C-alpha positions in Angstrom: 0.4 -14.8 -15.1 -0.3 -16.0 -11.6 1.3 -15.3 -8.2 0.2 -18.0 -5.8 0.7 -17.5 -2.0 -0.1 -20.7 -0.1 -0.4 -20.7 3.7 2.4 -18.2 4.1 3.4 -17.8 7.7 6.1 -15.9 9.7 6.5 -16.2 13.4 8.9 -14.3 15.7 9.1 -16.1 19.0 5.6 -15.7 20.4 4.4 -13.1 17.8 2.9 -14.3 14.5 3.5 -11.5 12.0 1.9 -13.4 9.0 -0.7 -16.1 9.8 -1.3 -18.7 7.0 -2.0 -16.3 4.2 -3.3 -17.8 1.0 -3.9 -15.6 -2.1 -3.8 -15.9 -5.8 -2.9 -12.7 -7.7 -3.2 -12.0 -11.4 -2.7 -8.8 -13.5 -3.9 -5.7 -11.9 -3.3 -3.4 -8.9 -3.8 -4.9 -5.4 -4.1 -2.5 -2.5 -2.8 -3.9 0.8 -4.4 -1.8 3.5 -3.7 -2.1 7.2 -2.5 -0.2 10.3 1.1 -0.1 11.3 2.1 -3.5 12.7 -0.6 -5.4 10.7 2.1 -7.5 9.0 2.1 -5.8 5.6 5.9 -5.3 5.3 6.6 -8.8 6.6 4.3 -10.2 3.9 5.9 -8.2 1.1 9.4 -9.0 2.2 8.5 -12.7 2.1 7.0 -12.3 -1.4 10.3 -10.7 -2.5 12.4 -13.5 -1.0 14.1 -11.0 1.4 12.6 -12.7 4.4 12.3 -16.5 4.8 8.9 -17.7 5.9 8.3 -20.0 8.9 5.9 -21.9 6.7 4.1 -22.0 3.4 5.3 -21.1 -0.1 5.2 -18.5 -2.8 5.3 -19.3 -6.5 5.0 -17.3 -9.7 3.8 -19.4 -12.7 5.0 -22.4 -10.8 8.5 -20.9 -10.0 9.4 -20.9 -6.4 10.4 -17.6 -4.7 13.9 -18.9 -4.0 14.5 -19.6 -7.7 16.5 -17.1 -9.9 13.7 -17.1 -12.5 11.3 -15.7 -9.8 13.8 -12.9 -9.0 14.1 -12.0 -12.7 10.3 -11.5 -12.8 10.3 -9.3 -9.7 10.5 -5.5 -9.1 10.6 -4.2 -5.5 10.5 -0.8 -3.9 10.9 -1.2 -0.1 9.6 1.3 2.4 13.1 2.5 3.3 15.0 2.4 0.0 18.7 3.2 0.1 19.9 5.9 -2.3 23.4 7.1 -3.0 23.2 10.8 -2.6 26.4 11.6 -4.7 25.2 9.5 -7.7 23.2 11.2 -10.4 19.9 9.7 -11.3 21.4 8.2 -14.5 24.4 6.8 -12.6 22.1 5.3 -10.0 20.0 3.4 -12.6 23.2 2.2 -14.4 24.4 0.8 -11.1 21.1 -0.9 -10.2 20.9 -2.3 -13.8 24.4 -3.9 -13.4 23.2 -5.5 -10.2 20.2 -6.9 -12.1 22.4 -8.3 -14.8 21.5 -6.0 -17.7 24.1 -5.4 -20.4 25.7 -2.0 -20.6 23.8 -1.1 -23.8 20.5 -2.4 -22.4 21.1 -0.5 -19.1 21.6 2.7 -21.1 18.5 2.2 -23.2 16.3 1.1 -20.3 17.5 3.9 -18.0 16.7 6.6 -20.6 13.3 5.0 -21.2 12.4 4.9 -17.5 13.6 8.4 -16.7 11.2 9.5 -19.3 8.3 7.4 -17.9 8.8 8.8 -14.4 9.3 12.4 -15.7 12.9 12.7 -14.6 14.7 13.0 -17.9 15.6 16.6 -17.2 17.1 15.5 -13.9 19.2 12.6 -15.3 22.5 14.4 -14.6 21.5 15.9 -11.2 22.7 14.3 -8.0 20.1 12.5 -5.9 20.9 14.6 -2.8 19.2 17.5 -4.6 16.0 15.5 -5.2 12.7 16.0 -3.4 11.0 13.1 -1.7 8.7 12.6 -4.6 11.5 12.6 -7.1 13.4 10.0 -5.1 10.3 7.8 -5.0 9.9 8.1 -8.8 13.5 7.1 -9.2 12.8 4.2 -6.9 10.0 3.0 -9.1 12.3 3.4 -12.1 14.9 1.1 -10.6 12.2 -1.4 -9.7 11.2 -1.5 -13.4 14.7 -1.9 -14.9 14.3 -5.6 -15.6 10.7 -5.2 -16.9 9.3 -7.2 -14.1 6.0 -9.0 -14.2 5.5 -8.6 -10.5 5.9 -5.2 -8.9 5.8 -4.9 -5.1 5.7 -1.4 -3.6 5.8 -0.8 0.2 4.4 2.6 1.3 5.5 4.3 -2.0 3.5 7.5 -1.4 4.3 8.1 2.3 5.6 11.6 2.8 4.8 12.9 -0.7 2.9 16.1 -1.3 -0.5 15.9 -3.0 0.8 16.7 -6.4 3.5 14.1 -6.2 1.1 11.5 -4.9 -1.3 12.0 -7.8 1.5 11.7 -10.3 2.8 8.5 -8.6 -0.7 7.0 -8.4 -1.3 7.6 -12.1 2.0 5.8 -13.0 1.1 2.8 -10.8 -2.4 2.6 -12.3 -0.9 2.4 -15.8 1.5 -0.3 -14.8 -1.3 -2.4 -13.4 -2.6 -3.1 -16.9 0.2 -5.4 -17.7 1.7 -6.5 -14.4 0.8 -7.8 -11.0 1.2 -4.8 -8.8 1.0 -5.1 -5.0 0.8 -1.7 -3.3 1.0 -1.5 0.5 -0.1 1.6 2.3 -2.2 3.0 5.2 -3.2 6.0 3.0 -6.7 5.1 2.1 -7.2 7.6 -0.7 -4.3 6.0 -2.6 -6.0 2.6 -2.5 -9.4 4.1 -3.5 -7.8 5.8 -6.5 -6.0 2.9 -8.2 -6.7 -0.5 -6.7 -8.7 -3.1 -8.6 -8.7 -5.3 -5.5 -8.4 -4.3 -1.9 -6.8 -6.6 0.7 -7.5 -5.7 4.3 -4.8 -7.0 6.7 -5.1 -7.1 10.4 -2.9 -9.0 13.0 -1.1 -11.0 10.3 -4.2 -12.1 8.4 -6.1 -11.0 5.3 -9.5 -10.4 6.8 -11.2 -9.1 3.6 -10.5 -9.2 -0.1 -12.5 -7.7 -3.0 -13.4 -4.6 -4.9 -14.1 -1.5 -2.9 -17.8 -1.9 -3.5 -17.7 -5.5 -2.3 -15.7 -5.0 0.9 -17.5 -1.9 2.2 -20.7 -4.0 2.3 -19.2 -5.4 5.5 -20.2 -2.1 7.2 -23.5 -1.4 5.5 -25.8 0.3 8.0 -22.9 0.7 10.5 -21.8 4.3 9.6 -23.8 7.1 11.2 -23.9 10.9 11.3 -25.4 13.0 14.0 -25.3 16.5 15.4 -25.3 16.6 19.2 -24.4 18.8 22.2 -20.9 18.8 23.7 -21.7 16.4 26.5 -23.2 13.8 24.2 -20.4 14.2 21.8 -17.8 13.4 24.5 -19.8 10.3 25.5 -20.1 9.0 21.9 -16.4 9.7 21.2 -15.6 7.5 24.2 -17.8 4.7 23.0 -17.3 4.5 19.2 -14.6 5.0 16.5 -15.1 8.5 15.3 -14.4 9.1 11.6 -15.1 12.9 11.5 -15.8 15.6 14.1 -16.4 19.3 13.7 -18.0 22.3 15.4 -21.2 23.5 13.9 -22.8 26.7 15.4 -22.4 25.6 19.0 -23.1 21.9 18.4 -20.9 19.0 17.4 -21.2 17.1 14.1 -20.0 13.4 14.3 -19.5 10.7 11.7 -18.9 7.4 13.5 -18.9 3.7 13.2 -21.3 1.6 15.3 -22.9 -1.8 15.2 -26.3 -0.2 16.2 -27.7 3.3 16.2 -25.5 5.3 18.7 -28.1 8.0 19.6 -31.6 9.1 18.7 -30.5 11.8 16.3 -28.1 9.6 14.3 -28.9 8.6 10.7 -27.2 5.9 8.7 -25.1 7.1 5.7 -23.3 5.5 2.7 -20.0 3.9 3.8 -16.6 4.6 2.2 -13.3 2.7 2.3 -12.0 5.1 4.9 -15.0 4.3 7.1 -14.1 0.6 6.8 -10.5 1.3 7.7 -11.4 3.2 10.8 -14.1 0.7 11.7 -11.4 -2.0 12.0 -8.3 0.0 13.1 -9.5 3.0 15.2 -9.6 2.8 18.9 -12.2 4.8 20.8 -10.8 7.8 22.7 -11.1 8.3 26.4 -12.6 11.7 27.1 -13.5 11.0 30.7 
């Protein structure tokens, strides 16, 4: 099982949203991490055949993204997924199953199975308009799984969910990664840390890092510091470096920040995390002048 992305490019007039991206994905969960506007959604829409690339190609086991065989292997949950509020959960899955070409009997069997998997069996006859955001997202993952896809593409699936719903959703995605290629796009770092086998860092239309969490945070080894300083020094540092954490401590200011060299005499280097890496690349220093 292999999804090959070869020099995939998308350009809108003078803006390049995806810039010659080349990747090969196999079974597992891939976390696509980047700030808003990094090109994540553009990339995922091209992988789903929803958006035509300016250049490059996408193939799954040698089948082109435009081929019906590719679409049969694909499950997709877009960032803004359209639900029909007057449908019940079961009716909605039946409808989506018909669009995906499932027989009536298969649709019935698969819908029941998936409602159980996403813990919505007891809500099968309830209208979607009564669902919480987390329940809608779980229904969204169910529809993406109707055709038992080998590729599962999820765009910001945990955005707006409460902590309990996010944990439930992450556990489900982690289980699916054992048998499918799962590409999960988000800017919520903790979701990636929890379930991704491989992390892809995207910035300005390019994949700038790829690897396990342990591998990619080596990029910022010895670049994360903590210090406790007075208010004046804190303001100076916050205007010079990306600040990861700041809090008041008995009349002083504690800072955790990213810097290419020691930012002040009292700063000590500390172990980096994925959140540190994210902020190292995507935070802008604040002007406190």
